[in-house]
mmCIF file of the N, C-alpha and C atoms, coordinates in Angstrom:
data_MODEL
# 
_entry.id   MODEL 
# 
loop_
_atom_site.group_PDB 
_atom_site.id 
_atom_site.type_symbol 
_atom_site.label_atom_id 
_atom_site.label_alt_id 
_atom_site.label_comp_id 
_atom_site.label_asym_id 
_atom_site.label_entity_id 
_atom_site.label_seq_id 
_atom_site.pdbx_PDB_ins_code 
_atom_site.Cartn_x 
_atom_site.Cartn_y 
_atom_site.Cartn_z 
_atom_site.occupancy 
_atom_site.B_iso_or_equiv 
_atom_site.pdbx_formal_charge 
_atom_site.auth_seq_id 
_atom_site.auth_comp_id 
_atom_site.auth_asym_id 
_atom_site.auth_atom_id 
_atom_site.pdbx_PDB_model_num 
ATOM 1   N N  . MET A 1 1  ? 78.920  89.086  109.949 1.00 0.00 ? 1  MET A N  1 
ATOM 2   C CA . MET A 1 1  ? 79.080  88.077  110.978 1.00 0.00 ? 1  MET A CA 1 
ATOM 3   C C  . MET A 1 1  ? 79.305  88.738  112.334 1.00 0.00 ? 1  MET A C  1 
ATOM 4   N N  . LEU A 1 2  ? 80.177  89.738  112.348 1.00 0.00 ? 2  LEU A N  1 
ATOM 5   C CA . LEU A 1 2  ? 80.486  90.420  113.605 1.00 0.00 ? 2  LEU A CA 1 
ATOM 6   C C  . LEU A 1 2  ? 79.244  91.098  114.185 1.00 0.00 ? 2  LEU A C  1 
ATOM 7   N N  . ALA A 1 3  ? 78.557  91.870  113.342 1.00 0.00 ? 3  ALA A N  1 
ATOM 8   C CA . ALA A 1 3  ? 77.372  92.582  113.820 1.00 0.00 ? 3  ALA A CA 1 
ATOM 9   C C  . ALA A 1 3  ? 76.286  91.622  114.263 1.00 0.00 ? 3  ALA A C  1 
ATOM 10  N N  . THR A 1 4  ? 76.154  90.509  113.569 1.00 0.00 ? 4  THR A N  1 
ATOM 11  C CA . THR A 1 4  ? 75.124  89.531  113.913 1.00 0.00 ? 4  THR A CA 1 
ATOM 12  C C  . THR A 1 4  ? 75.450  88.801  115.201 1.00 0.00 ? 4  THR A C  1 
ATOM 13  N N  . SER A 1 5  ? 76.747  88.591  115.451 1.00 0.00 ? 5  SER A N  1 
ATOM 14  C CA . SER A 1 5  ? 77.130  87.767  116.590 1.00 0.00 ? 5  SER A CA 1 
ATOM 15  C C  . SER A 1 5  ? 77.058  88.494  117.926 1.00 0.00 ? 5  SER A C  1 
ATOM 16  N N  . MET A 1 6  ? 76.981  89.807  117.901 1.00 0.00 ? 6  MET A N  1 
ATOM 17  C CA . MET A 1 6  ? 76.959  90.511  119.181 1.00 0.00 ? 6  MET A CA 1 
ATOM 18  C C  . MET A 1 6  ? 75.553  90.978  119.542 1.00 0.00 ? 6  MET A C  1 
ATOM 19  N N  . ASN A 1 7  ? 75.289  90.983  120.817 1.00 0.00 ? 7  ASN A N  1 
ATOM 20  C CA . ASN A 1 7  ? 74.025  91.502  121.312 1.00 0.00 ? 7  ASN A CA 1 
ATOM 21  C C  . ASN A 1 7  ? 74.189  93.008  121.424 1.00 0.00 ? 7  ASN A C  1 
ATOM 22  N N  . ARG A 1 8  ? 73.778  93.718  120.409 1.00 0.00 ? 8  ARG A N  1 
ATOM 23  C CA . ARG A 1 8  ? 74.062  95.143  120.268 1.00 0.00 ? 8  ARG A CA 1 
ATOM 24  C C  . ARG A 1 8  ? 73.590  95.979  121.453 1.00 0.00 ? 8  ARG A C  1 
ATOM 25  N N  . ASP A 1 9  ? 72.462  95.659  122.003 1.00 0.00 ? 9  ASP A N  1 
ATOM 26  C CA . ASP A 1 9  ? 71.914  96.484  123.085 1.00 0.00 ? 9  ASP A CA 1 
ATOM 27  C C  . ASP A 1 9  ? 72.653  96.317  124.400 1.00 0.00 ? 9  ASP A C  1 
ATOM 28  N N  . ILE A 1 10 ? 73.418  95.262  124.554 1.00 0.00 ? 10 ILE A N  1 
ATOM 29  C CA . ILE A 1 10 ? 74.158  95.016  125.784 1.00 0.00 ? 10 ILE A CA 1 
ATOM 30  C C  . ILE A 1 10 ? 75.521  95.702  125.755 1.00 0.00 ? 10 ILE A C  1 
ATOM 31  N N  . ILE A 1 11 ? 76.051  95.966  124.562 1.00 0.00 ? 11 ILE A N  1 
ATOM 32  C CA . ILE A 1 11 ? 77.418  96.462  124.420 1.00 0.00 ? 11 ILE A CA 1 
ATOM 33  C C  . ILE A 1 11 ? 77.640  97.796  125.119 1.00 0.00 ? 11 ILE A C  1 
ATOM 34  N N  . PHE A 1 12 ? 76.723  98.722  124.974 1.00 0.00 ? 12 PHE A N  1 
ATOM 35  C CA . PHE A 1 12 ? 76.916  100.076 125.486 1.00 0.00 ? 12 PHE A CA 1 
ATOM 36  C C  . PHE A 1 12 ? 75.735  100.516 126.362 1.00 0.00 ? 12 PHE A C  1 
ATOM 37  N N  . PRO A 1 13 ? 75.479  99.812  127.455 1.00 0.00 ? 13 PRO A N  1 
ATOM 38  C CA . PRO A 1 13 ? 74.296  100.164 128.252 1.00 0.00 ? 13 PRO A CA 1 
ATOM 39  C C  . PRO A 1 13 ? 74.360  101.585 128.815 1.00 0.00 ? 13 PRO A C  1 
ATOM 40  N N  . GLU A 1 14 ? 75.581  102.131 128.994 1.00 0.00 ? 14 GLU A N  1 
ATOM 41  C CA . GLU A 1 14 ? 75.690  103.470 129.569 1.00 0.00 ? 14 GLU A CA 1 
ATOM 42  C C  . GLU A 1 14 ? 75.236  104.569 128.611 1.00 0.00 ? 14 GLU A C  1 
ATOM 43  N N  . ILE A 1 15 ? 75.127  104.264 127.302 1.00 0.00 ? 15 ILE A N  1 
ATOM 44  C CA . ILE A 1 15 ? 74.684  105.297 126.371 1.00 0.00 ? 15 ILE A CA 1 
ATOM 45  C C  . ILE A 1 15 ? 73.283  105.061 125.828 1.00 0.00 ? 15 ILE A C  1 
ATOM 46  N N  . LEU A 1 16 ? 72.723  103.915 126.117 1.00 0.00 ? 16 LEU A N  1 
ATOM 47  C CA . LEU A 1 16 ? 71.389  103.605 125.611 1.00 0.00 ? 16 LEU A CA 1 
ATOM 48  C C  . LEU A 1 16 ? 70.333  104.119 126.578 1.00 0.00 ? 16 LEU A C  1 
ATOM 49  N N  . THR A 1 17 ? 69.806  105.280 126.271 1.00 0.00 ? 17 THR A N  1 
ATOM 50  C CA . THR A 1 17 ? 68.815  105.853 127.176 1.00 0.00 ? 17 THR A CA 1 
ATOM 51  C C  . THR A 1 17 ? 67.389  105.650 126.680 1.00 0.00 ? 17 THR A C  1 
ATOM 52  N N  . ASP A 1 18 ? 67.227  105.346 125.396 1.00 0.00 ? 18 ASP A N  1 
ATOM 53  C CA . ASP A 1 18 ? 65.883  105.110 124.876 1.00 0.00 ? 18 ASP A CA 1 
ATOM 54  C C  . ASP A 1 18 ? 65.969  104.307 123.582 1.00 0.00 ? 18 ASP A C  1 
ATOM 55  N N  . LEU A 1 19 ? 64.822  104.022 122.999 1.00 0.00 ? 19 LEU A N  1 
ATOM 56  C CA . LEU A 1 19 ? 64.789  103.225 121.770 1.00 0.00 ? 19 LEU A CA 1 
ATOM 57  C C  . LEU A 1 19 ? 65.495  103.918 120.616 1.00 0.00 ? 19 LEU A C  1 
ATOM 58  N N  . GLU A 1 20 ? 65.440  105.236 120.551 1.00 0.00 ? 20 GLU A N  1 
ATOM 59  C CA . GLU A 1 20 ? 66.128  105.973 119.494 1.00 0.00 ? 20 GLU A CA 1 
ATOM 60  C C  . GLU A 1 20 ? 67.642  105.751 119.588 1.00 0.00 ? 20 GLU A C  1 
ATOM 61  N N  . ASP A 1 21 ? 68.187  105.754 120.805 1.00 0.00 ? 21 ASP A N  1 
ATOM 62  C CA . ASP A 1 21 ? 69.610  105.484 120.977 1.00 0.00 ? 21 ASP A CA 1 
ATOM 63  C C  . ASP A 1 21 ? 69.961  104.082 120.489 1.00 0.00 ? 21 ASP A C  1 
ATOM 64  N N  . SER A 1 22 ? 69.094  103.133 120.763 1.00 0.00 ? 22 SER A N  1 
ATOM 65  C CA . SER A 1 22 ? 69.321  101.769 120.308 1.00 0.00 ? 22 SER A CA 1 
ATOM 66  C C  . SER A 1 22 ? 69.318  101.706 118.782 1.00 0.00 ? 22 SER A C  1 
ATOM 67  N N  . ARG A 1 23 ? 68.403  102.415 118.153 1.00 0.00 ? 23 ARG A N  1 
ATOM 68  C CA . ARG A 1 23 ? 68.337  102.464 116.694 1.00 0.00 ? 23 ARG A CA 1 
ATOM 69  C C  . ARG A 1 23 ? 69.606  103.086 116.120 1.00 0.00 ? 23 ARG A C  1 
ATOM 70  N N  . ILE A 1 24 ? 70.060  104.182 116.738 1.00 0.00 ? 24 ILE A N  1 
ATOM 71  C CA . ILE A 1 24 ? 71.272  104.860 116.281 1.00 0.00 ? 24 ILE A CA 1 
ATOM 72  C C  . ILE A 1 24 ? 72.485  103.956 116.455 1.00 0.00 ? 24 ILE A C  1 
ATOM 73  N N  . LEU A 1 25 ? 72.569  103.243 117.573 1.00 0.00 ? 25 LEU A N  1 
ATOM 74  C CA . LEU A 1 25 ? 73.672  102.317 117.802 1.00 0.00 ? 25 LEU A CA 1 
ATOM 75  C C  . LEU A 1 25 ? 73.690  101.231 116.733 1.00 0.00 ? 25 LEU A C  1 
ATOM 76  N N  . ASN A 1 26 ? 72.528  100.662 116.436 1.00 0.00 ? 26 ASN A N  1 
ATOM 77  C CA . ASN A 1 26 ? 72.453  99.636  115.405 1.00 0.00 ? 26 ASN A CA 1 
ATOM 78  C C  . ASN A 1 26 ? 72.899  100.185 114.051 1.00 0.00 ? 26 ASN A C  1 
ATOM 79  N N  . GLU A 1 27 ? 72.510  101.406 113.735 1.00 0.00 ? 27 GLU A N  1 
ATOM 80  C CA . GLU A 1 27 ? 72.919  102.038 112.478 1.00 0.00 ? 27 GLU A CA 1 
ATOM 81  C C  . GLU A 1 27 ? 74.438  102.239 112.451 1.00 0.00 ? 27 GLU A C  1 
ATOM 82  N N  . ALA A 1 28 ? 74.995  102.696 113.573 1.00 0.00 ? 28 ALA A N  1 
ATOM 83  C CA . ALA A 1 28 ? 76.446  102.913 113.650 1.00 0.00 ? 28 ALA A CA 1 
ATOM 84  C C  . ALA A 1 28 ? 77.196  101.594 113.458 1.00 0.00 ? 28 ALA A C  1 
ATOM 85  N N  . ILE A 1 29 ? 76.721  100.535 114.086 1.00 0.00 ? 29 ILE A N  1 
ATOM 86  C CA . ILE A 1 29 ? 77.356  99.219  113.933 1.00 0.00 ? 29 ILE A CA 1 
ATOM 87  C C  . ILE A 1 29 ? 77.296  98.781  112.478 1.00 0.00 ? 29 ILE A C  1 
ATOM 88  N N  . ASP A 1 30 ? 76.147  98.961  111.839 1.00 0.00 ? 30 ASP A N  1 
ATOM 89  C CA . ASP A 1 30 ? 76.021  98.583  110.434 1.00 0.00 ? 30 ASP A CA 1 
ATOM 90  C C  . ASP A 1 30 ? 77.002  99.364  109.560 1.00 0.00 ? 30 ASP A C  1 
ATOM 91  N N  . GLN A 1 31 ? 77.222  100.638 109.890 1.00 0.00 ? 31 GLN A N  1 
ATOM 92  C CA . GLN A 1 31 ? 78.109  101.474 109.091 1.00 0.00 ? 31 GLN A CA 1 
ATOM 93  C C  . GLN A 1 31 ? 79.574  101.056 109.207 1.00 0.00 ? 31 GLN A C  1 
ATOM 94  N N  . VAL A 1 32 ? 79.994  100.565 110.368 1.00 0.00 ? 32 VAL A N  1 
ATOM 95  C CA . VAL A 1 32 ? 81.413  100.259 110.568 1.00 0.00 ? 32 VAL A CA 1 
ATOM 96  C C  . VAL A 1 32 ? 81.732  98.770  110.634 1.00 0.00 ? 32 VAL A C  1 
ATOM 97  N N  . ALA A 1 33 ? 80.733  97.917  110.551 1.00 0.00 ? 33 ALA A N  1 
ATOM 98  C CA . ALA A 1 33 ? 80.969  96.474  110.691 1.00 0.00 ? 33 ALA A CA 1 
ATOM 99  C C  . ALA A 1 33 ? 81.982  95.974  109.672 1.00 0.00 ? 33 ALA A C  1 
ATOM 100 N N  . GLY A 1 34 ? 81.881  96.404  108.424 1.00 0.00 ? 34 GLY A N  1 
ATOM 101 C CA . GLY A 1 34 ? 82.818  95.964  107.399 1.00 0.00 ? 34 GLY A CA 1 
ATOM 102 C C  . GLY A 1 34 ? 84.243  96.382  107.706 1.00 0.00 ? 34 GLY A C  1 
ATOM 103 N N  . VAL A 1 35 ? 84.388  97.602  108.216 1.00 0.00 ? 35 VAL A N  1 
ATOM 104 C CA . VAL A 1 35 ? 85.714  98.104  108.580 1.00 0.00 ? 35 VAL A CA 1 
ATOM 105 C C  . VAL A 1 35 ? 86.269  97.299  109.756 1.00 0.00 ? 35 VAL A C  1 
ATOM 106 N N  . ILE A 1 36 ? 85.423  97.016  110.714 1.00 0.00 ? 36 ILE A N  1 
ATOM 107 C CA . ILE A 1 36 ? 85.860  96.236  111.875 1.00 0.00 ? 36 ILE A CA 1 
ATOM 108 C C  . ILE A 1 36 ? 86.331  94.851  111.433 1.00 0.00 ? 36 ILE A C  1 
ATOM 109 N N  . VAL A 1 37 ? 85.611  94.246  110.513 1.00 0.00 ? 37 VAL A N  1 
ATOM 110 C CA . VAL A 1 37 ? 86.015  92.932  110.000 1.00 0.00 ? 37 VAL A CA 1 
ATOM 111 C C  . VAL A 1 37 ? 87.382  93.032  109.331 1.00 0.00 ? 37 VAL A C  1 
ATOM 112 N N  . GLU A 1 38 ? 87.616  94.094  108.565 1.00 0.00 ? 38 GLU A N  1 
ATOM 113 C CA . GLU A 1 38 ? 88.917  94.272  107.912 1.00 0.00 ? 38 GLU A CA 1 
ATOM 114 C C  . GLU A 1 38 ? 90.031  94.481  108.941 1.00 0.00 ? 38 GLU A C  1 
ATOM 115 N N  . ILE A 1 39 ? 89.725  95.194  110.005 1.00 0.00 ? 39 ILE A N  1 
ATOM 116 C CA . ILE A 1 39 ? 90.708  95.381  111.082 1.00 0.00 ? 39 ILE A CA 1 
ATOM 117 C C  . ILE A 1 39 ? 91.058  94.041  111.713 1.00 0.00 ? 39 ILE A C  1 
ATOM 118 N N  . VAL A 1 40 ? 90.042  93.238  111.990 1.00 0.00 ? 40 VAL A N  1 
ATOM 119 C CA . VAL A 1 40 ? 90.279  91.924  112.599 1.00 0.00 ? 40 VAL A CA 1 
ATOM 120 C C  . VAL A 1 40 ? 91.079  91.033  111.648 1.00 0.00 ? 40 VAL A C  1 
ATOM 121 N N  . LYS A 1 41 ? 90.745  91.066  110.360 1.00 0.00 ? 41 LYS A N  1 
ATOM 122 C CA . LYS A 1 41 ? 91.510  90.272  109.382 1.00 0.00 ? 41 LYS A CA 1 
ATOM 123 C C  . LYS A 1 41 ? 92.973  90.696  109.379 1.00 0.00 ? 41 LYS A C  1 
ATOM 124 N N  . SER A 1 42 ? 93.215  91.998  109.348 1.00 0.00 ? 42 SER A N  1 
ATOM 125 C CA . SER A 1 42 ? 94.591  92.501  109.331 1.00 0.00 ? 42 SER A CA 1 
ATOM 126 C C  . SER A 1 42 ? 95.338  92.096  110.599 1.00 0.00 ? 42 SER A C  1 
ATOM 127 N N  . ALA A 1 43 ? 94.669  92.206  111.742 1.00 0.00 ? 43 ALA A N  1 
ATOM 128 C CA . ALA A 1 43 ? 95.293  91.805  113.011 1.00 0.00 ? 43 ALA A CA 1 
ATOM 129 C C  . ALA A 1 43 ? 95.593  90.311  113.005 1.00 0.00 ? 43 ALA A C  1 
ATOM 130 N N  . PHE A 1 44 ? 94.702  89.522  112.445 1.00 0.00 ? 44 PHE A N  1 
ATOM 131 C CA . PHE A 1 44 ? 94.922  88.078  112.346 1.00 0.00 ? 44 PHE A CA 1 
ATOM 132 C C  . PHE A 1 44 ? 96.158  87.775  111.509 1.00 0.00 ? 44 PHE A C  1 
ATOM 133 N N  . ILE A 1 45 ? 96.262  88.421  110.352 1.00 0.00 ? 45 ILE A N  1 
ATOM 134 C CA . ILE A 1 45 ? 97.401  88.182  109.459 1.00 0.00 ? 45 ILE A CA 1 
ATOM 135 C C  . ILE A 1 45 ? 98.705  88.591  110.134 1.00 0.00 ? 45 ILE A C  1 
ATOM 136 N N  . LEU A 1 46 ? 98.707  89.767  110.765 1.00 0.00 ? 46 LEU A N  1 
ATOM 137 C CA . LEU A 1 46 ? 99.925  90.208  111.449 1.00 0.00 ? 46 LEU A CA 1 
ATOM 138 C C  . LEU A 1 46 ? 100.311 89.268  112.582 1.00 0.00 ? 46 LEU A C  1 
ATOM 139 N N  . THR A 1 47 ? 99.323  88.786  113.316 1.00 0.00 ? 47 THR A N  1 
ATOM 140 C CA . THR A 1 47 ? 99.588  87.855  114.410 1.00 0.00 ? 47 THR A CA 1 
ATOM 141 C C  . THR A 1 47 ? 100.107 86.530  113.862 1.00 0.00 ? 47 THR A C  1 
ATOM 142 N N  . LYS A 1 48 ? 99.475  86.036  112.812 1.00 0.00 ? 48 LYS A N  1 
ATOM 143 C CA . LYS A 1 48 ? 99.891  84.764  112.218 1.00 0.00 ? 48 LYS A CA 1 
ATOM 144 C C  . LYS A 1 48 ? 101.321 84.845  111.687 1.00 0.00 ? 48 LYS A C  1 
ATOM 145 N N  . LYS A 1 49 ? 101.686 86.003  111.145 1.00 0.00 ? 49 LYS A N  1 
ATOM 146 C CA . LYS A 1 49 ? 103.044 86.185  110.625 1.00 0.00 ? 49 LYS A CA 1 
ATOM 147 C C  . LYS A 1 49 ? 104.029 86.593  111.721 1.00 0.00 ? 49 LYS A C  1 
ATOM 148 N N  . ASP A 1 50 ? 103.550 86.607  112.945 1.00 0.00 ? 50 ASP A N  1 
ATOM 149 C CA . ASP A 1 50 ? 104.366 86.975  114.111 1.00 0.00 ? 50 ASP A CA 1 
ATOM 150 C C  . ASP A 1 50 ? 104.987 88.367  113.950 1.00 0.00 ? 50 ASP A C  1 
ATOM 151 N N  . ARG A 1 51 ? 104.169 89.280  113.445 1.00 0.00 ? 51 ARG A N  1 
ATOM 152 C CA . ARG A 1 51 ? 104.602 90.665  113.282 1.00 0.00 ? 51 ARG A CA 1 
ATOM 153 C C  . ARG A 1 51 ? 103.959 91.502  114.381 1.00 0.00 ? 51 ARG A C  1 
ATOM 154 N N  . ARG A 1 52 ? 104.261 91.132  115.599 1.00 0.00 ? 52 ARG A N  1 
ATOM 155 C CA . ARG A 1 52 ? 103.631 91.763  116.757 1.00 0.00 ? 52 ARG A CA 1 
ATOM 156 C C  . ARG A 1 52 ? 103.953 93.252  116.869 1.00 0.00 ? 52 ARG A C  1 
ATOM 157 N N  . GLU A 1 53 ? 105.166 93.628  116.500 1.00 0.00 ? 53 GLU A N  1 
ATOM 158 C CA . GLU A 1 53 ? 105.511 95.046  116.562 1.00 0.00 ? 53 GLU A CA 1 
ATOM 159 C C  . GLU A 1 53 ? 104.656 95.849  115.583 1.00 0.00 ? 53 GLU A C  1 
ATOM 160 N N  . ARG A 1 54 ? 104.460 95.315  114.377 1.00 0.00 ? 54 ARG A N  1 
ATOM 161 C CA . ARG A 1 54 ? 103.606 95.990  113.392 1.00 0.00 ? 54 ARG A CA 1 
ATOM 162 C C  . ARG A 1 54 ? 102.169 96.028  113.894 1.00 0.00 ? 54 ARG A C  1 
ATOM 163 N N  . LEU A 1 55 ? 101.724 94.964  114.531 1.00 0.00 ? 55 LEU A N  1 
ATOM 164 C CA . LEU A 1 55 ? 100.374 94.928  115.087 1.00 0.00 ? 55 LEU A CA 1 
ATOM 165 C C  . LEU A 1 55 ? 100.204 96.007  116.157 1.00 0.00 ? 55 LEU A C  1 
ATOM 166 N N  . GLU A 1 56 ? 101.215 96.176  116.994 1.00 0.00 ? 56 GLU A N  1 
ATOM 167 C CA . GLU A 1 56 ? 101.140 97.230  118.025 1.00 0.00 ? 56 GLU A CA 1 
ATOM 168 C C  . GLU A 1 56 ? 101.054 98.612  117.387 1.00 0.00 ? 56 GLU A C  1 
ATOM 169 N N  . HIS A 1 57 ? 101.795 98.838  116.311 1.00 0.00 ? 57 HIS A N  1 
ATOM 170 C CA . HIS A 1 57 ? 101.713 100.120 115.587 1.00 0.00 ? 57 HIS A CA 1 
ATOM 171 C C  . HIS A 1 57 ? 100.320 100.299 114.965 1.00 0.00 ? 57 HIS A C  1 
ATOM 172 N N  . PHE A 1 58 ? 99.807  99.221  114.410 1.00 0.00 ? 58 PHE A N  1 
ATOM 173 C CA . PHE A 1 58 ? 98.478  99.222  113.805 1.00 0.00 ? 58 PHE A CA 1 
ATOM 174 C C  . PHE A 1 58 ? 97.424  99.617  114.842 1.00 0.00 ? 58 PHE A C  1 
ATOM 175 N N  . LYS A 1 59 ? 97.486  98.978  116.007 1.00 0.00 ? 59 LYS A N  1 
ATOM 176 C CA . LYS A 1 59 ? 96.539  99.302  117.083 1.00 0.00 ? 59 LYS A CA 1 
ATOM 177 C C  . LYS A 1 59 ? 96.695  100.745 117.537 1.00 0.00 ? 59 LYS A C  1 
ATOM 178 N N  . ALA A 1 60 ? 97.945  101.197 117.676 1.00 0.00 ? 60 ALA A N  1 
ATOM 179 C CA . ALA A 1 60 ? 98.191  102.569 118.113 1.00 0.00 ? 60 ALA A CA 1 
ATOM 180 C C  . ALA A 1 60 ? 97.630  103.568 117.100 1.00 0.00 ? 60 ALA A C  1 
ATOM 181 N N  . ASP A 1 61 ? 97.793  103.275 115.808 1.00 0.00 ? 61 ASP A N  1 
ATOM 182 C CA . ASP A 1 61 ? 97.248  104.161 114.775 1.00 0.00 ? 61 ASP A CA 1 
ATOM 183 C C  . ASP A 1 61 ? 95.728  104.263 114.882 1.00 0.00 ? 61 ASP A C  1 
ATOM 184 N N  . ILE A 1 62 ? 95.088  103.130 115.078 1.00 0.00 ? 62 ILE A N  1 
ATOM 185 C CA . ILE A 1 62 ? 93.625  103.121 115.203 1.00 0.00 ? 62 ILE A CA 1 
ATOM 186 C C  . ILE A 1 62 ? 93.192  103.896 116.446 1.00 0.00 ? 62 ILE A C  1 
ATOM 187 N N  . LEU A 1 63 ? 93.866  103.661 117.559 1.00 0.00 ? 63 LEU A N  1 
ATOM 188 C CA . LEU A 1 63 ? 93.517  104.369 118.794 1.00 0.00 ? 63 LEU A CA 1 
ATOM 189 C C  . LEU A 1 63 ? 93.771  105.872 118.664 1.00 0.00 ? 63 LEU A C  1 
ATOM 190 N N  . ASP A 1 64 ? 94.824  106.259 117.946 1.00 0.00 ? 64 ASP A N  1 
ATOM 191 C CA . ASP A 1 64 ? 95.083  107.675 117.698 1.00 0.00 ? 64 ASP A CA 1 
ATOM 192 C C  . ASP A 1 64 ? 93.943  108.315 116.909 1.00 0.00 ? 64 ASP A C  1 
ATOM 193 N N  . LEU A 1 65 ? 93.458  107.606 115.892 1.00 0.00 ? 65 LEU A N  1 
ATOM 194 C CA . LEU A 1 65 ? 92.328  108.120 115.113 1.00 0.00 ? 65 LEU A CA 1 
ATOM 195 C C  . LEU A 1 65 ? 91.075  108.277 115.975 1.00 0.00 ? 65 LEU A C  1 
ATOM 196 N N  . ILE A 1 66 ? 90.858  107.320 116.855 1.00 0.00 ? 66 ILE A N  1 
ATOM 197 C CA . ILE A 1 66 ? 89.697  107.394 117.746 1.00 0.00 ? 66 ILE A CA 1 
ATOM 198 C C  . ILE A 1 66 ? 89.825  108.589 118.683 1.00 0.00 ? 66 ILE A C  1 
ATOM 199 N N  . GLU A 1 67 ? 91.005  108.786 119.249 1.00 0.00 ? 67 GLU A N  1 
ATOM 200 C CA . GLU A 1 67 ? 91.217  109.927 120.147 1.00 0.00 ? 67 GLU A CA 1 
ATOM 201 C C  . GLU A 1 67 ? 91.060  111.247 119.402 1.00 0.00 ? 67 GLU A C  1 
ATOM 202 N N  . GLU A 1 68 ? 91.548  111.300 118.156 1.00 0.00 ? 68 GLU A N  1 
ATOM 203 C CA . GLU A 1 68 ? 91.396  112.498 117.332 1.00 0.00 ? 68 GLU A CA 1 
ATOM 204 C C  . GLU A 1 68 ? 89.919  112.793 117.099 1.00 0.00 ? 68 GLU A C  1 
ATOM 205 N N  . MET A 1 69 ? 89.152  111.760 116.808 1.00 0.00 ? 69 MET A N  1 
ATOM 206 C CA . MET A 1 69 ? 87.728  111.921 116.577 1.00 0.00 ? 69 MET A CA 1 
ATOM 207 C C  . MET A 1 69 ? 87.022  112.405 117.842 1.00 0.00 ? 69 MET A C  1 
ATOM 208 N N  . LYS A 1 70 ? 87.415  111.853 118.994 1.00 0.00 ? 70 LYS A N  1 
ATOM 209 C CA . LYS A 1 70 ? 86.828  112.292 120.264 1.00 0.00 ? 70 LYS A CA 1 
ATOM 210 C C  . LYS A 1 70 ? 87.135  113.760 120.511 1.00 0.00 ? 70 LYS A C  1 
ATOM 211 N N  . GLY A 1 71 ? 88.361  114.178 120.195 1.00 0.00 ? 71 GLY A N  1 
ATOM 212 C CA . GLY A 1 71 ? 88.744  115.574 120.359 1.00 0.00 ? 71 GLY A CA 1 
ATOM 213 C C  . GLY A 1 71 ? 87.906  116.496 119.488 1.00 0.00 ? 71 GLY A C  1 
ATOM 214 N N  . GLU A 1 72 ? 87.676  116.090 118.242 1.00 0.00 ? 72 GLU A N  1 
ATOM 215 C CA . GLU A 1 72 ? 86.830  116.886 117.347 1.00 0.00 ? 72 GLU A CA 1 
ATOM 216 C C  . GLU A 1 72 ? 85.415  116.969 117.876 1.00 0.00 ? 72 GLU A C  1 
ATOM 217 N N  . ARG A 1 73 ? 84.928  115.855 118.426 1.00 0.00 ? 73 ARG A N  1 
ATOM 218 C CA . ARG A 1 73 ? 83.571  115.835 118.976 1.00 0.00 ? 73 ARG A CA 1 
ATOM 219 C C  . ARG A 1 73 ? 83.488  116.792 120.158 1.00 0.00 ? 73 ARG A C  1 
ATOM 220 N N  . ASN A 1 74 ? 84.503  116.772 121.030 1.00 0.00 ? 74 ASN A N  1 
ATOM 221 C CA . ASN A 1 74 ? 84.518  117.672 122.178 1.00 0.00 ? 74 ASN A CA 1 
ATOM 222 C C  . ASN A 1 74 ? 84.632  119.124 121.744 1.00 0.00 ? 74 ASN A C  1 
ATOM 223 N N  . ASP A 1 75 ? 85.438  119.397 120.703 1.00 0.00 ? 75 ASP A N  1 
ATOM 224 C CA . ASP A 1 75 ? 85.553  120.762 120.179 1.00 0.00 ? 75 ASP A CA 1 
ATOM 225 C C  . ASP A 1 75 ? 84.201  121.265 119.681 1.00 0.00 ? 75 ASP A C  1 
ATOM 226 N N  . ASN A 1 76 ? 83.468  120.396 118.991 1.00 0.00 ? 76 ASN A N  1 
ATOM 227 C CA . ASN A 1 76 ? 82.147  120.780 118.483 1.00 0.00 ? 76 ASN A CA 1 
ATOM 228 C C  . ASN A 1 76 ? 81.177  121.052 119.619 1.00 0.00 ? 76 ASN A C  1 
ATOM 229 N N  . ARG A 1 77 ? 81.251  120.255 120.665 1.00 0.00 ? 77 ARG A N  1 
ATOM 230 C CA . ARG A 1 77 ? 80.374  120.472 121.829 1.00 0.00 ? 77 ARG A CA 1 
ATOM 231 C C  . ARG A 1 77 ? 80.673  121.800 122.496 1.00 0.00 ? 77 ARG A C  1 
ATOM 232 N N  . ASN A 1 78 ? 81.952  122.139 122.599 1.00 0.00 ? 78 ASN A N  1 
ATOM 233 C CA . ASN A 1 78 ? 82.342  123.391 123.256 1.00 0.00 ? 78 ASN A CA 1 
ATOM 234 C C  . ASN A 1 78 ? 81.889  124.615 122.457 1.00 0.00 ? 78 ASN A C  1 
ATOM 235 N N  . ARG A 1 79 ? 81.770  124.476 121.137 1.00 0.00 ? 79 ARG A N  1 
ATOM 236 C CA . ARG A 1 79 ? 81.318  125.588 120.292 1.00 0.00 ? 79 ARG A CA 1 
ATOM 237 C C  . ARG A 1 79 ? 79.829  125.827 120.444 1.00 0.00 ? 79 ARG A C  1 
ATOM 238 N N  . GLU A 1 80 ? 79.083  124.775 120.802 1.00 0.00 ? 80 GLU A N  1 
ATOM 239 C CA . GLU A 1 80 ? 77.622  124.896 120.928 1.00 0.00 ? 80 GLU A CA 1 
ATOM 240 C C  . GLU A 1 80 ? 77.268  125.571 122.183 1.00 0.00 ? 80 GLU A C  1 
# 
């Protein structure tokens, strides 16, 4: 539902330089759409139960993982 509802090519115009990038973006969305849905479900449950502090920790954990992944990506670029 999430992947279908968004206009994939509009989301990241700064990284879409050609049709191959668009194909890769669509593949990436397909790979993580299920996880994103689970994240949204978890956030919904925490919000409904008024567990805002836990939700903030949940978001921080996810953002930490993203930053860690970006760091690994930058480390790999520096090695090349």
